[in-house]
PyMOL Python script that loads the backbone (N, CA, C, O; Angstrom):
from pymol import cmd

cmd.read_pdbstr("""\
ATOM      1  N   MET A   1     -39.838 -20.250 -10.106  1.00  0.00           N
ATOM      2  CA  MET A   1     -38.723 -20.510  -9.222  1.00  0.00           C
ATOM      3  C   MET A   1     -39.159 -20.215  -7.792  1.00  0.00           C
ATOM      4  O   MET A   1     -38.769 -19.201  -7.213  1.00  0.00           O
ATOM      5  N   ASN A   2     -39.938 -21.070  -7.249  1.00  0.00           N
ATOM      6  CA  ASN A   2     -40.378 -20.917  -5.860  1.00  0.00           C
ATOM      7  C   ASN A   2     -39.507 -21.786  -4.974  1.00  0.00           C
ATOM      8  O   ASN A   2     -39.198 -22.927  -5.316  1.00  0.00           O
ATOM      9  N   GLY A   3     -39.126 -21.254  -3.864  1.00  0.00           N
ATOM     10  CA  GLY A   3     -38.281 -22.003  -2.947  1.00  0.00           C
ATOM     11  C   GLY A   3     -37.387 -21.062  -2.173  1.00  0.00           C
ATOM     12  O   GLY A   3     -37.726 -19.899  -1.955  1.00  0.00           O
ATOM     13  N   LEU A   4     -36.257 -21.568  -1.766  1.00  0.00           N
ATOM     14  CA  LEU A   4     -35.347 -20.805  -0.918  1.00  0.00           C
ATOM     15  C   LEU A   4     -34.794 -19.574  -1.627  1.00  0.00           C
ATOM     16  O   LEU A   4     -34.704 -18.504  -1.026  1.00  0.00           O
ATOM     17  N   PHE A   5     -34.424 -19.714  -2.896  1.00  0.00           N
ATOM     18  CA  PHE A   5     -33.861 -18.607  -3.646  1.00  0.00           C
ATOM     19  C   PHE A   5     -34.865 -18.090  -4.677  1.00  0.00           C
ATOM     20  O   PHE A   5     -34.471 -17.675  -5.768  1.00  0.00           O
ATOM     21  N   GLY A   6     -36.120 -18.110  -4.353  1.00  0.00           N
ATOM     22  CA  GLY A   6     -37.157 -17.741  -5.296  1.00  0.00           C
ATOM     23  C   GLY A   6     -37.474 -16.265  -5.352  1.00  0.00           C
ATOM     24  O   GLY A   6     -38.475 -15.891  -5.963  1.00  0.00           O
ATOM     25  N   LEU A   7     -36.680 -15.413  -4.750  1.00  0.00           N
ATOM     26  CA  LEU A   7     -36.962 -13.984  -4.797  1.00  0.00           C
ATOM     27  C   LEU A   7     -36.458 -13.417  -6.119  1.00  0.00           C
ATOM     28  O   LEU A   7     -35.269 -13.485  -6.429  1.00  0.00           O
ATOM     29  N   ASN A   8     -37.372 -12.864  -6.880  1.00  0.00           N
ATOM     30  CA  ASN A   8     -37.026 -12.270  -8.159  1.00  0.00           C
ATOM     31  C   ASN A   8     -37.301 -10.771  -8.100  1.00  0.00           C
ATOM     32  O   ASN A   8     -38.054 -10.300  -7.248  1.00  0.00           O
ATOM     33  N   GLY A   9     -36.702 -10.051  -8.986  1.00  0.00           N
ATOM     34  CA  GLY A   9     -36.983  -8.632  -9.085  1.00  0.00           C
ATOM     35  C   GLY A   9     -36.126  -7.808  -8.150  1.00  0.00           C
ATOM     36  O   GLY A   9     -35.027  -8.204  -7.762  1.00  0.00           O
ATOM     37  N   LEU A  10     -36.658  -6.651  -7.801  1.00  0.00           N
ATOM     38  CA  LEU A  10     -35.909  -5.682  -7.011  1.00  0.00           C
ATOM     39  C   LEU A  10     -35.630  -6.184  -5.591  1.00  0.00           C
ATOM     40  O   LEU A  10     -34.564  -5.905  -5.043  1.00  0.00           O
ATOM     41  N   GLY A  11     -36.549  -6.903  -5.000  1.00  0.00           N
ATOM     42  CA  GLY A  11     -36.341  -7.423  -3.644  1.00  0.00           C
ATOM     43  C   GLY A  11     -35.182  -8.400  -3.575  1.00  0.00           C
ATOM     44  O   GLY A  11     -34.365  -8.331  -2.657  1.00  0.00           O
ATOM     45  N   GLY A  12     -35.106  -9.298  -4.524  1.00  0.00           N
ATOM     46  CA  GLY A  12     -34.003 -10.253  -4.573  1.00  0.00           C
ATOM     47  C   GLY A  12     -32.683  -9.580  -4.851  1.00  0.00           C
ATOM     48  O   GLY A  12     -31.651  -9.967  -4.302  1.00  0.00           O
ATOM     49  N   PHE A  13     -32.710  -8.555  -5.719  1.00  0.00           N
ATOM     50  CA  PHE A  13     -31.490  -7.804  -6.016  1.00  0.00           C
ATOM     51  C   PHE A  13     -30.970  -7.096  -4.772  1.00  0.00           C
ATOM     52  O   PHE A  13     -29.771  -7.121  -4.498  1.00  0.00           O
ATOM     53  N   ILE A  14     -31.858  -6.472  -4.026  1.00  0.00           N
ATOM     54  CA  ILE A  14     -31.443  -5.750  -2.812  1.00  0.00           C
ATOM     55  C   ILE A  14     -30.889  -6.721  -1.777  1.00  0.00           C
ATOM     56  O   ILE A  14     -29.889  -6.428  -1.122  1.00  0.00           O
ATOM     57  N   ILE A  15     -31.525  -7.857  -1.629  1.00  0.00           N
ATOM     58  CA  ILE A  15     -31.040  -8.861  -0.679  1.00  0.00           C
ATOM     59  C   ILE A  15     -29.657  -9.362  -1.093  1.00  0.00           C
ATOM     60  O   ILE A  15     -28.779  -9.527  -0.246  1.00  0.00           O
ATOM     61  N   ALA A  16     -29.460  -9.605  -2.386  1.00  0.00           N
ATOM     62  CA  ALA A  16     -28.162 -10.088  -2.862  1.00  0.00           C
ATOM     63  C   ALA A  16     -27.072  -9.044  -2.654  1.00  0.00           C
ATOM     64  O   ALA A  16     -25.964  -9.378  -2.236  1.00  0.00           O
ATOM     65  N   VAL A  17     -27.382  -7.778  -2.943  1.00  0.00           N
ATOM     66  CA  VAL A  17     -26.395  -6.713  -2.768  1.00  0.00           C
ATOM     67  C   VAL A  17     -26.049  -6.535  -1.298  1.00  0.00           C
ATOM     68  O   VAL A  17     -24.875  -6.395  -0.957  1.00  0.00           O
ATOM     69  N   VAL A  18     -27.035  -6.538  -0.431  1.00  0.00           N
ATOM     70  CA  VAL A  18     -26.783  -6.386   1.002  1.00  0.00           C
ATOM     71  C   VAL A  18     -25.967  -7.565   1.528  1.00  0.00           C
ATOM     72  O   VAL A  18     -25.075  -7.378   2.354  1.00  0.00           O
ATOM     73  N   LEU A  19     -26.258  -8.757   1.066  1.00  0.00           N
ATOM     74  CA  LEU A  19     -25.507  -9.932   1.495  1.00  0.00           C
ATOM     75  C   LEU A  19     -24.055  -9.842   1.038  1.00  0.00           C
ATOM     76  O   LEU A  19     -23.147 -10.116   1.824  1.00  0.00           O
ATOM     77  N   LEU A  20     -23.821  -9.467  -0.205  1.00  0.00           N
ATOM     78  CA  LEU A  20     -22.455  -9.345  -0.700  1.00  0.00           C
ATOM     79  C   LEU A  20     -21.690  -8.238   0.016  1.00  0.00           C
ATOM     80  O   LEU A  20     -20.514  -8.410   0.336  1.00  0.00           O
ATOM     81  N   LEU A  21     -22.338  -7.109   0.269  1.00  0.00           N
ATOM     82  CA  LEU A  21     -21.666  -6.029   0.995  1.00  0.00           C
ATOM     83  C   LEU A  21     -21.344  -6.431   2.429  1.00  0.00           C
ATOM     84  O   LEU A  21     -20.295  -6.061   2.956  1.00  0.00           O
ATOM     85  N   ALA A  22     -22.232  -7.181   3.057  1.00  0.00           N
ATOM     86  CA  ALA A  22     -21.969  -7.654   4.410  1.00  0.00           C
ATOM     87  C   ALA A  22     -20.770  -8.589   4.436  1.00  0.00           C
ATOM     88  O   ALA A  22     -19.955  -8.525   5.357  1.00  0.00           O
ATOM     89  N   ILE A  23     -20.655  -9.457   3.436  1.00  0.00           N
ATOM     90  CA  ILE A  23     -19.509 -10.360   3.357  1.00  0.00           C
ATOM     91  C   ILE A  23     -18.219  -9.576   3.147  1.00  0.00           C
ATOM     92  O   ILE A  23     -17.209  -9.854   3.794  1.00  0.00           O
ATOM     93  N   VAL A  24     -18.253  -8.591   2.238  1.00  0.00           N
ATOM     94  CA  VAL A  24     -17.055  -7.789   1.959  1.00  0.00           C
ATOM     95  C   VAL A  24     -16.625  -7.011   3.194  1.00  0.00           C
ATOM     96  O   VAL A  24     -15.444  -7.002   3.541  1.00  0.00           O
ATOM     97  N   PHE A  25     -17.567  -6.362   3.857  1.00  0.00           N
ATOM     98  CA  PHE A  25     -17.211  -5.597   5.051  1.00  0.00           C
ATOM     99  C   PHE A  25     -16.763  -6.500   6.193  1.00  0.00           C
ATOM    100  O   PHE A  25     -15.866  -6.133   6.952  1.00  0.00           O
ATOM    101  N   GLY A  26     -17.371  -7.670   6.328  1.00  0.00           N
ATOM    102  CA  GLY A  26     -16.958  -8.603   7.374  1.00  0.00           C
ATOM    103  C   GLY A  26     -15.546  -9.112   7.161  1.00  0.00           C
ATOM    104  O   GLY A  26     -14.755  -9.163   8.103  1.00  0.00           O
ATOM    105  N   LEU A  27     -15.220  -9.491   5.930  1.00  0.00           N
ATOM    106  CA  LEU A  27     -13.867  -9.961   5.645  1.00  0.00           C
ATOM    107  C   LEU A  27     -12.853  -8.831   5.739  1.00  0.00           C
ATOM    108  O   LEU A  27     -11.731  -9.043   6.198  1.00  0.00           O
ATOM    109  N   GLY A  28     -13.233  -7.642   5.315  1.00  0.00           N
ATOM    110  CA  GLY A  28     -12.337  -6.491   5.438  1.00  0.00           C
ATOM    111  C   GLY A  28     -12.061  -6.150   6.884  1.00  0.00           C
ATOM    112  O   GLY A  28     -10.925  -5.848   7.250  1.00  0.00           O
ATOM    113  N   TYR A  29     -13.094  -6.196   7.711  1.00  0.00           N
ATOM    114  CA  TYR A  29     -12.923  -5.910   9.133  1.00  0.00           C
ATOM    115  C   TYR A  29     -12.010  -6.940   9.794  1.00  0.00           C
ATOM    116  O   TYR A  29     -11.141  -6.586  10.590  1.00  0.00           O
ATOM    117  N   SER A  30     -12.209  -8.212   9.463  1.00  0.00           N
ATOM    118  CA  SER A  30     -11.349  -9.238  10.056  1.00  0.00           C
ATOM    119  C   SER A  30      -9.900  -9.100   9.559  1.00  0.00           C
ATOM    120  O   SER A  30      -8.965  -9.409  10.298  1.00  0.00           O
ATOM    121  N   ALA A  31      -9.710  -8.644   8.327  1.00  0.00           N
ATOM    122  CA  ALA A  31      -8.354  -8.425   7.820  1.00  0.00           C
ATOM    123  C   ALA A  31      -7.674  -7.277   8.556  1.00  0.00           C
ATOM    124  O   ALA A  31      -6.487  -7.363   8.870  1.00  0.00           O
ATOM    125  N   VAL A  32      -8.405  -6.215   8.833  1.00  0.00           N
ATOM    126  CA  VAL A  32      -7.832  -5.079   9.564  1.00  0.00           C
ATOM    127  C   VAL A  32      -7.488  -5.484  10.989  1.00  0.00           C
ATOM    128  O   VAL A  32      -6.433  -5.103  11.496  1.00  0.00           O
ATOM    129  N   ILE A  33      -8.343  -6.236  11.636  1.00  0.00           N
ATOM    130  CA  ILE A  33      -8.088  -6.697  13.003  1.00  0.00           C
ATOM    131  C   ILE A  33      -6.863  -7.612  13.033  1.00  0.00           C
ATOM    132  O   ILE A  33      -6.014  -7.478  13.914  1.00  0.00           O
ATOM    133  N   THR A  34      -6.766  -8.527  12.091  1.00  0.00           N
ATOM    134  CA  THR A  34      -5.623  -9.434  12.030  1.00  0.00           C
ATOM    135  C   THR A  34      -4.330  -8.677  11.762  1.00  0.00           C
ATOM    136  O   THR A  34      -3.302  -8.955  12.379  1.00  0.00           O
ATOM    137  N   GLN A  35      -4.382  -7.719  10.838  1.00  0.00           N
ATOM    138  CA  GLN A  35      -3.188  -6.949  10.513  1.00  0.00           C
ATOM    139  C   GLN A  35      -2.718  -6.130  11.703  1.00  0.00           C
ATOM    140  O   GLN A  35      -1.519  -6.072  11.979  1.00  0.00           O
ATOM    141  N   SER A  36      -3.644  -5.496  12.413  1.00  0.00           N
ATOM    142  CA  SER A  36      -3.238  -4.682  13.569  1.00  0.00           C
ATOM    143  C   SER A  36      -2.716  -5.546  14.708  1.00  0.00           C
ATOM    144  O   SER A  36      -1.857  -5.099  15.468  1.00  0.00           O
ATOM    145  N   ALA A  37      -3.211  -6.766  14.845  1.00  0.00           N
ATOM    146  CA  ALA A  37      -2.703  -7.656  15.888  1.00  0.00           C
ATOM    147  C   ALA A  37      -1.313  -8.176  15.539  1.00  0.00           C
ATOM    148  O   ALA A  37      -0.462  -8.296  16.420  1.00  0.00           O
ATOM    149  N   GLU A  38      -1.075  -8.480  14.290  1.00  0.00           N
ATOM    150  CA  GLU A  38       0.210  -9.035  13.883  1.00  0.00           C
ATOM    151  C   GLU A  38       1.274  -7.965  13.657  1.00  0.00           C
ATOM    152  O   GLU A  38       2.457  -8.293  13.565  1.00  0.00           O
ATOM    153  N   ALA A  39       0.887  -6.708  13.567  1.00  0.00           N
ATOM    154  CA  ALA A  39       1.862  -5.632  13.384  1.00  0.00           C
ATOM    155  C   ALA A  39       2.745  -5.470  14.613  1.00  0.00           C
ATOM    156  O   ALA A  39       3.844  -4.924  14.518  1.00  0.00           O
ATOM    157  N   ASN A  40       2.281  -5.932  15.752  1.00  0.00           N
ATOM    158  CA  ASN A  40       3.035  -5.825  16.993  1.00  0.00           C
ATOM    159  C   ASN A  40       3.829  -7.082  17.308  1.00  0.00           C
ATOM    160  O   ASN A  40       4.376  -7.198  18.405  1.00  0.00           O
ATOM    161  N   ASN A  41       3.907  -8.011  16.392  1.00  0.00           N
ATOM    162  CA  ASN A  41       4.646  -9.256  16.581  1.00  0.00           C
ATOM    163  C   ASN A  41       5.776  -9.340  15.557  1.00  0.00           C
ATOM    164  O   ASN A  41       5.622 -10.003  14.531  1.00  0.00           O
ATOM    165  N   PRO A  42       6.898  -8.688  15.811  1.00  0.00           N
ATOM    166  CA  PRO A  42       7.990  -8.756  14.835  1.00  0.00           C
ATOM    167  C   PRO A  42       8.610 -10.155  14.805  1.00  0.00           C
ATOM    168  O   PRO A  42       8.484 -10.930  15.753  1.00  0.00           O
ATOM    169  N   TYR A  43       9.268 -10.451  13.713  1.00  0.00           N
ATOM    170  CA  TYR A  43       9.919 -11.753  13.565  1.00  0.00           C
ATOM    171  C   TYR A  43      11.242 -11.556  12.850  1.00  0.00           C
ATOM    172  O   TYR A  43      11.491 -10.516  12.241  1.00  0.00           O
ATOM    173  N   ALA A  44      12.063 -12.547  12.934  1.00  0.00           N
ATOM    174  CA  ALA A  44      13.352 -12.548  12.244  1.00  0.00           C
ATOM    175  C   ALA A  44      13.507 -13.882  11.533  1.00  0.00           C
ATOM    176  O   ALA A  44      12.959 -14.898  11.960  1.00  0.00           O
ATOM    177  N   ILE A  45      14.253 -13.863  10.455  1.00  0.00           N
ATOM    178  CA  ILE A  45      14.553 -15.089   9.727  1.00  0.00           C
ATOM    179  C   ILE A  45      16.012 -15.431   9.999  1.00  0.00           C
ATOM    180  O   ILE A  45      16.920 -14.684   9.634  1.00  0.00           O
ATOM    181  N   GLU A  46      16.217 -16.572  10.645  1.00  0.00           N
ATOM    182  CA  GLU A  46      17.561 -17.008  10.976  1.00  0.00           C
ATOM    183  C   GLU A  46      18.194 -17.673   9.763  1.00  0.00           C
ATOM    184  O   GLU A  46      17.597 -18.559   9.151  1.00  0.00           O
ATOM    185  N   ASN A  47      19.382 -17.253   9.422  1.00  0.00           N
ATOM    186  CA  ASN A  47      20.164 -17.807   8.327  1.00  0.00           C
ATOM    187  C   ASN A  47      19.367 -17.847   7.012  1.00  0.00           C
ATOM    188  O   ASN A  47      19.025 -18.926   6.528  1.00  0.00           O
ATOM    189  N   PRO A  48      19.077 -16.681   6.443  1.00  0.00           N
ATOM    190  CA  PRO A  48      18.250 -16.642   5.223  1.00  0.00           C
ATOM    191  C   PRO A  48      18.930 -17.250   4.004  1.00  0.00           C
ATOM    192  O   PRO A  48      18.261 -17.506   3.004  1.00  0.00           O
ATOM    193  N   ASN A  49      20.234 -17.488   4.054  1.00  0.00           N
ATOM    194  CA  ASN A  49      20.927 -18.068   2.907  1.00  0.00           C
ATOM    195  C   ASN A  49      20.588 -19.545   2.698  1.00  0.00           C
ATOM    196  O   ASN A  49      20.812 -20.082   1.614  1.00  0.00           O
ATOM    197  N   THR A  50      20.053 -20.200   3.720  1.00  0.00           N
ATOM    198  CA  THR A  50      19.728 -21.621   3.593  1.00  0.00           C
ATOM    199  C   THR A  50      18.283 -21.851   3.172  1.00  0.00           C
ATOM    200  O   THR A  50      17.859 -23.001   3.053  1.00  0.00           O
ATOM    201  N   LEU A  51      17.519 -20.796   2.944  1.00  0.00           N
ATOM    202  CA  LEU A  51      16.126 -20.958   2.530  1.00  0.00           C
ATOM    203  C   LEU A  51      16.058 -21.492   1.106  1.00  0.00           C
ATOM    204  O   LEU A  51      16.836 -21.097   0.238  1.00  0.00           O
ATOM    205  N   GLN A  52      15.123 -22.386   0.889  1.00  0.00           N
ATOM    206  CA  GLN A  52      14.897 -22.923  -0.447  1.00  0.00           C
ATOM    207  C   GLN A  52      13.648 -22.282  -1.028  1.00  0.00           C
ATOM    208  O   GLN A  52      12.815 -21.755  -0.290  1.00  0.00           O
ATOM    209  N   MET A  53      13.514 -22.325  -2.352  1.00  0.00           N
ATOM    210  CA  MET A  53      12.400 -21.639  -2.988  1.00  0.00           C
ATOM    211  C   MET A  53      11.055 -22.199  -2.541  1.00  0.00           C
ATOM    212  O   MET A  53      10.170 -21.438  -2.150  1.00  0.00           O
ATOM    213  N   ARG A  54      10.891 -23.500  -2.593  1.00  0.00           N
ATOM    214  CA  ARG A  54       9.630 -24.129  -2.189  1.00  0.00           C
ATOM    215  C   ARG A  54       9.952 -25.283  -1.264  1.00  0.00           C
ATOM    216  O   ARG A  54      10.301 -26.377  -1.707  1.00  0.00           O
ATOM    217  N   SER A  55       9.831 -25.024   0.021  1.00  0.00           N
ATOM    218  CA  SER A  55      10.158 -26.065   0.984  1.00  0.00           C
ATOM    219  C   SER A  55       9.344 -25.853   2.250  1.00  0.00           C
ATOM    220  O   SER A  55       9.217 -24.729   2.735  1.00  0.00           O
ATOM    221  N   ALA A  56       8.801 -26.927   2.776  1.00  0.00           N
ATOM    222  CA  ALA A  56       8.077 -26.845   4.032  1.00  0.00           C
ATOM    223  C   ALA A  56       9.039 -26.656   5.202  1.00  0.00           C
ATOM    224  O   ALA A  56       8.624 -26.231   6.280  1.00  0.00           O
ATOM    225  N   GLY A  57      10.301 -26.964   5.002  1.00  0.00           N
ATOM    226  CA  GLY A  57      11.298 -26.802   6.046  1.00  0.00           C
ATOM    227  C   GLY A  57      11.683 -25.355   6.303  1.00  0.00           C
ATOM    228  O   GLY A  57      12.404 -25.076   7.260  1.00  0.00           O
ATOM    229  N   ASN A  58      11.222 -24.434   5.478  1.00  0.00           N
ATOM    230  CA  ASN A  58      11.533 -23.022   5.684  1.00  0.00           C
ATOM    231  C   ASN A  58      10.912 -22.470   6.972  1.00  0.00           C
ATOM    232  O   ASN A  58      11.361 -21.443   7.481  1.00  0.00           O
ATOM    233  N   ALA A  59       9.902 -23.131   7.492  1.00  0.00           N
ATOM    234  CA  ALA A  59       9.266 -22.666   8.724  1.00  0.00           C
ATOM    235  C   ALA A  59      10.205 -22.773   9.913  1.00  0.00           C
ATOM    236  O   ALA A  59       9.970 -22.119  10.929  1.00  0.00           O
ATOM    237  N   GLN A  60      11.249 -23.565   9.826  1.00  0.00           N
ATOM    238  CA  GLN A  60      12.220 -23.693  10.924  1.00  0.00           C
ATOM    239  C   GLN A  60      13.035 -22.424  11.104  1.00  0.00           C
ATOM    240  O   GLN A  60      13.568 -22.189  12.189  1.00  0.00           O
ATOM    241  N   HIS A  61      13.145 -21.607  10.079  1.00  0.00           N
ATOM    242  CA  HIS A  61      13.989 -20.418  10.125  1.00  0.00           C
ATOM    243  C   HIS A  61      13.240 -19.192  10.661  1.00  0.00           C
ATOM    244  O   HIS A  61      13.851 -18.146  10.881  1.00  0.00           O
ATOM    245  N   TYR A  62      11.953 -19.308  10.867  1.00  0.00           N
ATOM    246  CA  TYR A  62      11.139 -18.218  11.388  1.00  0.00           C
ATOM    247  C   TYR A  62      11.246 -18.161  12.901  1.00  0.00           C
ATOM    248  O   TYR A  62      11.086 -19.181  13.570  1.00  0.00           O
ATOM    249  N   LYS A  63      11.515 -16.988  13.448  1.00  0.00           N
ATOM    250  CA  LYS A  63      11.637 -16.846  14.890  1.00  0.00           C
ATOM    251  C   LYS A  63      10.941 -15.564  15.317  1.00  0.00           C
ATOM    252  O   LYS A  63      11.268 -14.482  14.830  1.00  0.00           O
ATOM    253  N   ALA A  64       9.975 -15.687  16.230  1.00  0.00           N
ATOM    254  CA  ALA A  64       9.294 -14.514  16.767  1.00  0.00           C
ATOM    255  C   ALA A  64      10.226 -13.842  17.758  1.00  0.00           C
ATOM    256  O   ALA A  64      10.884 -14.517  18.551  1.00  0.00           O
ATOM    257  N   LEU A  65      10.288 -12.514  17.719  1.00  0.00           N
ATOM    258  CA  LEU A  65      11.200 -11.784  18.584  1.00  0.00           C
ATOM    259  C   LEU A  65      10.635 -11.492  19.966  1.00  0.00           C
ATOM    260  O   LEU A  65      11.374 -11.033  20.837  1.00  0.00           O
ATOM    261  N   LYS A  66       9.381 -11.735  20.191  1.00  0.00           N
ATOM    262  CA  LYS A  66       8.812 -11.492  21.527  1.00  0.00           C
ATOM    263  C   LYS A  66       8.916 -12.691  22.396  1.00  0.00           C
ATOM    264  O   LYS A  66       8.487 -12.656  23.549  1.00  0.00           O
TER     265      LYS A  66
END
""", "prot")
cmd.dss("prot")
cmd.show_as("cartoon", "prot")
cmd.util.cbc("prot")
cmd.orient("prot")
């Protein structure tokens, strides 16, 4: 198995683990940044009694309070 993914053994395992951990930490970091940015943007739902279970029109009832 020679080529781009031809690393076998301990070296390939370490590269795969480091790559997966980098992806997990990168996505986790972006989730924390997004959550902290959106925590300061409150919203209200206008007339919640008219919301339907599955409808694209539900976005009309969302209103940002800032």
